[in-house]
C-alpha positions as CSV (number, residue, x, y, z in Angstrom):
1,M,10.0,46.7,-76.2
2,R,7.3,44.9,-77.4
3,V,8.5,40.7,-78.0
4,L,5.4,38.6,-80.1
5,F,5.8,34.7,-80.4
6,V,3.5,33.6,-83.2
7,C,2.1,29.8,-83.5
8,S,-0.9,28.7,-85.2
9,G,-3.4,27.7,-82.1
10,N,-1.3,29.5,-79.9
11,I,-1.4,26.9,-77.1
12,C,2.1,25.5,-77.8
13,R,4.5,26.6,-79.5
14,S,3.9,30.6,-78.9
15,P,3.2,31.0,-75.4
16,L,5.8,28.1,-74.3
17,G,8.2,30.6,-76.3
18,A,6.9,34.1,-74.9
19,Q,6.9,32.0,-71.3
20,V,10.7,30.7,-71.9
21,L,12.2,34.0,-73.1
22,T,10.5,35.5,-69.8
23,A,12.0,32.8,-67.6
24,R,15.8,33.4,-69.7
25,L,15.3,37.3,-69.5
26,G,15.3,36.9,-65.5
27,P,15.7,40.3,-63.8
28,D,15.3,42.5,-67.1
29,A,12.2,40.9,-68.1
30,A,10.5,43.9,-66.8
31,A,11.9,45.8,-69.5
32,F,10.2,43.8,-72.2
33,V,7.0,42.9,-73.0
34,V,6.5,39.3,-74.2
35,E,3.3,38.1,-75.3
36,S,1.9,35.4,-78.0
37,A,-0.8,35.0,-80.5
38,G,-1.7,32.4,-83.1
39,T,-2.6,32.6,-87.0
40,I,-6.0,30.1,-86.5
41,A,-6.0,30.6,-82.3
42,Q,-9.0,30.4,-80.6
43,D,-9.3,32.9,-78.0
44,G,-9.6,31.7,-74.7
45,A,-8.3,28.4,-75.4
46,P,-6.1,27.3,-72.4
47,M,-2.6,26.0,-73.0
48,D,-2.0,22.3,-74.1
49,D,-1.0,20.5,-70.9
50,A,2.0,19.0,-72.5
51,A,3.1,22.0,-73.3
52,A,2.6,24.0,-70.5
53,A,5.2,20.9,-68.8
54,Q,7.4,21.8,-70.6
55,S,7.4,25.4,-70.2
56,V,7.5,24.7,-66.7
57,R,10.4,22.1,-67.4
58,L,12.3,25.3,-68.6
59,G,11.4,27.5,-65.7
60,G,8.3,29.2,-67.6
61,S,5.1,30.0,-66.2
62,P,1.9,28.7,-68.1
63,D,-0.5,30.4,-65.2
64,G,-3.5,32.1,-66.8
65,H,-2.5,31.7,-70.2
66,R,-5.7,31.7,-72.9
67,A,-5.0,31.6,-76.5
68,R,-5.6,34.5,-78.8
69,Y,-5.9,35.3,-82.3
70,L,-3.6,37.1,-84.5
71,T,-4.7,40.6,-85.6
72,A,-3.1,43.0,-87.8
73,A,-3.2,45.7,-84.6
74,I,-1.1,42.9,-82.3
75,A,1.2,42.2,-85.0
76,G,1.7,45.8,-86.0
77,S,2.7,46.6,-82.4
78,A,5.3,44.5,-82.2
79,D,9.2,45.3,-82.5
80,L,10.0,41.8,-82.9
81,V,7.6,38.7,-83.8
82,L,9.0,35.7,-83.6
83,T,7.7,32.5,-85.3
84,A,7.4,29.1,-85.3
85,E,7.2,28.5,-89.1
86,R,8.3,30.5,-91.9
87,S,4.4,30.6,-93.3
88,H,3.7,32.4,-89.5
89,R,5.9,34.5,-90.6
90,A,4.6,35.2,-94.1
91,A,1.1,35.4,-92.4
92,V,2.0,38.4,-90.0
93,V,3.9,39.7,-92.8
94,S,0.5,40.1,-94.5
95,L,-1.7,41.4,-91.7
96,A,1.2,43.9,-91.0
97,P,3.1,44.2,-94.3
98,R,5.1,47.1,-92.4
99,T,6.4,44.3,-89.7
100,A,8.7,42.2,-92.3
101,K,11.7,43.9,-90.8
102,R,10.5,42.8,-87.4
103,A,9.4,39.7,-87.7
104,F,11.7,36.4,-88.3
105,T,11.4,32.5,-87.1
106,V,12.7,32.3,-83.6
107,K,15.3,29.5,-85.2
108,Q,16.4,32.2,-87.7
109,F,17.0,35.0,-85.2
110,A,18.9,33.2,-83.0
111,R,20.9,31.6,-86.0
112,V,21.7,35.3,-87.3
113,L,22.8,36.5,-84.4
114,D,25.1,33.5,-83.5
115,G,26.7,34.8,-86.8
116,L,27.3,38.0,-85.8
117,E,30.9,38.9,-85.1
118,P,31.3,41.5,-82.1
119,A,32.4,43.8,-84.2
120,E,29.0,44.0,-85.9
121,L,27.4,44.5,-82.4
122,A,29.7,47.6,-81.4
123,G,27.5,50.7,-81.4
124,V,24.0,48.4,-80.7
125,S,23.1,50.2,-77.4
126,T,19.2,49.3,-77.4
127,P,16.5,46.5,-78.3
128,E,15.4,48.0,-81.2
129,E,18.8,48.6,-83.1
130,L,19.3,44.5,-82.5
131,V,16.7,43.8,-84.0
132,A,17.5,46.3,-87.0
133,L,20.8,44.9,-87.2
134,V,19.8,41.5,-87.5
135,A,16.9,42.7,-90.1
136,R,20.2,44.2,-92.5
137,L,22.5,41.4,-91.8
138,R,20.4,38.3,-92.1
139,G,21.0,37.7,-95.9
140,T,24.8,37.6,-95.3
141,V,24.5,34.6,-92.9
142,P,25.0,31.5,-95.4
143,P,21.6,29.8,-95.6
144,L,20.8,26.6,-94.5
145,A,20.8,23.7,-96.6
146,D,17.0,23.2,-96.5
147,P,14.7,26.1,-95.4
148,A,12.8,24.1,-93.4
149,D,14.8,24.0,-90.6
150,D,14.2,27.6,-89.8
151,D,10.4,26.0,-88.9
152,V,10.0,24.2,-85.6
153,D,7.2,21.7,-85.9
154,D,4.4,21.3,-84.1
155,P,3.9,18.8,-81.3
156,Y,-0.3,19.5,-80.9
157,R,-1.4,16.1,-79.8
158,R,2.0,14.2,-80.9
159,S,3.9,12.3,-78.0
160,M,5.4,13.9,-75.2
161,A,8.7,13.0,-76.2
162,T,7.8,15.1,-79.6
163,H,6.4,17.9,-77.1
164,E,10.1,17.7,-75.5
165,R,11.8,18.0,-78.4
166,V,10.2,20.8,-79.2
167,A,10.7,22.9,-76.4
168,D,14.6,22.0,-76.4
169,E,14.4,23.5,-80.2
170,I,12.6,27.0,-79.0
171,A,14.9,26.9,-75.4
172,A,18.1,26.2,-77.3
173,A,16.9,29.5,-79.5
174,L,15.8,31.6,-76.7
175,V,19.3,31.4,-75.1
176,V,20.8,33.1,-77.8
177,V,18.0,35.5,-78.0
178,A,17.5,36.2,-74.8
179,D,21.4,36.8,-74.2
180,A,22.4,39.3,-76.9
181,L,18.6,41.3,-75.6
182,R,19.6,41.1,-72.0
183,A,22.9,42.7,-73.4
184,V,21.8,45.5,-74.9
185,R,19.2,46.6,-72.4
């Protein structure tokens, strides 16, 4: 299964998400291709130092990350797209319309997973089936009072405290995502 994280510059949130998910998947990580891209990325840019430090703090490995610009081919090849913001999800779907049912903000995907009953997960035996189930049921989970709560703030050029808060938000969502993916692997 190919999991794609998307943010703006592909130097803070999306590489951190990809690295932390890989760490959270542990020994099961080999069954997944976890990568990232950015809607306005400059190909080859290194990961932001503060975001890299947060990745390390959360068990990720930022070594060798280089930003890459999101293309229709990259988006279209993903089985699951997790974005930092709703605007990134819209950009992914605009580039590759067939991704609409497999693109979510990372917080939305975790929130829908968290709202599933065990009976709803019965019979789900692959990560792809899990993504399809979440896509079908995303409209049945009560909406947030403020839809912006599904977005993860951009910490670029902000304080270390902001980087830490953003990293913790992403990591909290990824605990739910990794557990669910491992359970159906």
